[in-house]
C-alpha positions in Angstrom: 21.1 103.6 -16.9 21.2 107.3 -15.6 24.5 109.1 -14.9 23.3 109.8 -11.6 22.1 106.0 -10.9 25.5 105.0 -12.0 27.1 107.1 -9.8 25.0 105.8 -6.8 25.7 102.6 -7.7 29.6 102.8 -7.7 29.2 104.8 -4.7 27.7 101.8 -2.5 29.8 99.4 -4.2 33.0 101.4 -2.7 30.8 101.7 0.6 30.4 98.0 0.5 34.2 97.2 -0.5 35.2 99.3 2.6 32.8 97.6 5.0 33.8 94.1 4.1 37.5 95.1 4.6 36.7 97.0 7.5 34.5 93.9 9.2 37.8 91.4 7.9 40.2 94.2 10.2 37.7 93.5 13.0 37.5 89.8 13.0 41.0 90.0 13.2 41.2 92.0 16.4 38.7 90.1 17.8 40.5 87.1 17.4 44.0 88.7 18.8 41.4 89.9 21.4 40.3 86.5 22.5 43.9 85.1 22.5 45.4 87.2 24.9 44.3 89.1 28.1 44.5 92.5 27.2 43.8 95.7 29.3 39.9 97.0 29.1 41.0 99.6 26.3 41.0 96.8 23.6 37.2 95.7 23.9 36.2 99.8 24.1 37.9 100.3 21.0 36.5 97.2 19.0 33.1 97.7 20.4 33.6 101.1 18.6 34.6 99.7 15.4 31.7 97.1 15.5 29.2 99.8 16.7 30.9 101.9 13.7 30.3 99.0 10.9 26.5 98.3 12.1 26.0 102.1 11.6 27.7 102.2 8.0 26.1 98.9 7.0 22.4 100.1 7.8 23.4 103.4 5.8 24.1 101.6 3.1 21.0 98.8 3.6 18.9 102.1 3.4 20.5 103.3 0.1 20.0 99.7 -1.2 16.0 99.9 -0.5 15.7 103.4 -1.6 17.4 102.4 -5.0 15.1 99.3 -5.3 12.0 101.3 -4.4 12.8 103.8 -7.2 13.4 101.0 -9.6 10.2 99.4 -8.8 8.3 103.3 -9.4 10.0 103.3 -13.2 
């Protein structure tokens, strides 16, 4: 395995760890929102975080797809 491949794999793993941690925080925030009758700012903030998670997850998915495509060529 090349150093470049190893670096990319490490980056993807780190990104996935961050995504999982942030997903857990969003789930907790959603549970709190469900339990309370808070103002409209909380749902907007939560929605922004979910959109950010989705965007980041799609980016990691594209990286993984590229890695798989590249490994099939070799």
